[in-house]
C-alpha positions in Angstrom: -31.5 -22.0 -17.1 -28.8 -24.5 -17.5 -26.2 -22.0 -16.3 -28.1 -21.4 -13.1 -28.4 -25.2 -12.5 -24.7 -25.6 -13.0 -24.0 -22.6 -10.7 -26.2 -24.1 -7.9 -24.7 -27.5 -8.4 -21.2 -26.2 -8.1 -22.1 -24.0 -5.1 -23.4 -27.0 -3.2 -20.2 -29.0 -3.9 -17.6 -29.6 -1.3 -14.3 -27.6 -1.6 -11.4 -29.5 -3.1 -7.9 -28.5 -4.3 -9.2 -27.6 -7.8 -12.7 -26.3 -6.9 -13.9 -23.9 -4.2 -17.6 -23.2 -3.6 -18.8 -20.1 -5.5 -20.4 -17.1 -4.2 -24.2 -17.3 -3.7 -26.3 -15.8 -6.4 -28.0 -13.1 -4.3 -24.6 -11.7 -3.1 -23.4 -11.6 -6.7 -26.6 -9.8 -7.8 -26.2 -7.3 -5.0 -22.6 -6.5 -5.9 -23.4 -6.1 -9.6 -26.4 -3.8 -8.8 -24.1 -1.8 -6.5 -21.6 -1.3 -9.2 -24.3 -0.4 -11.7 -25.7 2.2 -9.4 -22.3 3.7 -8.6 -21.0 3.7 -12.2 -22.2 7.2 -13.0 -20.1 8.4 -10.1 -17.0 6.4 -11.0 -14.8 9.5 -11.5 -15.9 11.0 -8.2 -15.3 7.8 -6.3 -11.9 7.4 -8.0 -11.1 11.0 -6.9 -11.9 10.1 -3.3 -9.7 7.0 -3.4 -6.9 9.0 -5.1 -7.1 11.7 -2.5 -6.7 9.1 0.2 -3.9 7.1 -1.3 -1.8 9.4 -3.4 -0.3 11.7 -0.8 0.1 8.9 1.7 1.9 6.6 -0.7 4.0 9.3 -2.4 5.0 11.4 0.6 3.9 10.3 4.1 4.8 6.6 4.0 8.3 7.1 2.6 9.1 9.8 5.2 7.7 7.7 8.0 9.6 4.6 6.9 12.9 6.6 6.6 12.5 8.0 10.1 11.5 4.6 11.5 14.4 2.9 9.8 17.0 5.4 11.2 15.4 5.9 14.6 18.4 4.7 16.7 22.1 5.8 16.8 23.3 2.4 15.7 21.1 2.4 12.6 22.0 6.0 11.8 25.7 5.1 11.9 25.1 1.9 9.9 23.2 3.9 7.2 24.4 2.8 3.8 23.5 6.1 2.2 23.4 8.8 4.8 21.9 12.2 4.1 24.2 14.8 2.5 26.5 16.6 5.0 25.1 20.0 4.1 21.6 18.8 5.0 22.8 17.4 8.4 24.5 20.8 9.1 21.4 22.8 7.9 18.9 20.8 9.9 21.1 20.2 12.9 21.7 16.5 12.6 19.4 13.5 12.6 16.9 15.1 14.9 16.4 17.8 12.2 16.0 15.1 9.6 13.3 13.4 11.7 11.6 16.8 12.3 11.6 17.5 8.6 10.0 14.0 8.0 7.3 14.7 10.6 6.6 18.1 8.9 6.3 16.3 5.5 3.9 13.7 7.0 1.7 16.3 8.7 1.7 18.7 5.7 0.6 16.0 3.2 -1.9 14.5 5.6 -3.5 17.8 6.1 -3.1 19.4 2.7 -3.1 16.4 0.4 -5.4 14.0 2.1 -7.6 16.3 4.1 -8.3 18.9 1.5 -8.5 16.3 -1.3 -11.0 14.2 0.6 -13.1 17.2 1.5 -13.2 18.5 -2.1 -13.9 15.0 -3.4 -16.8 14.5 -1.0 -18.3 17.9 -1.8 -18.1 17.0 -5.5 -19.7 13.6 -4.8 -22.6 15.3 -3.0 -23.0 17.8 -5.9 -23.0 14.9 -8.4 -25.6 13.0 -6.4 -27.9 16.0 -6.2 -27.7 16.6 -9.9 -28.0 13.0 -10.9 -31.2 11.9 -12.7 -31.8 8.3 -13.8 -31.4 7.8 -17.5 -30.3 11.3 -18.5 -30.1 12.2 -22.2 -26.6 13.6 -21.7 -24.7 12.8 -18.4 -22.8 15.9 -17.1 -23.1 17.9 -20.3 
């Protein structure tokens, strides 16, 4: 009871440099309840987040950043570390490099993110359908 009284007292206080008003008790309770309900599906939720972020961060964003950084002739000539000469010959210059980067972006958006999200959502639906409150053994 003393803790709740302290919490309410601090929540009603004015913000200062060392103290900011805290989150109200009902919103904290809702967030804890949401986490508790979602906890059995932590692995599935983590798979959805991984399917969204991993291909983007590992492949699509670097390819897009490289193409954006070297989009003009002046920037291509001022490149500190240009692509190898055999790659420029093989791909037909900087236009080929940009085309390869666009292919990498589209490929990993469709295959990595698209298929990953669809499989993760299907697994999430399967987990929700097979979920029972307070099981003796979860996913045995």
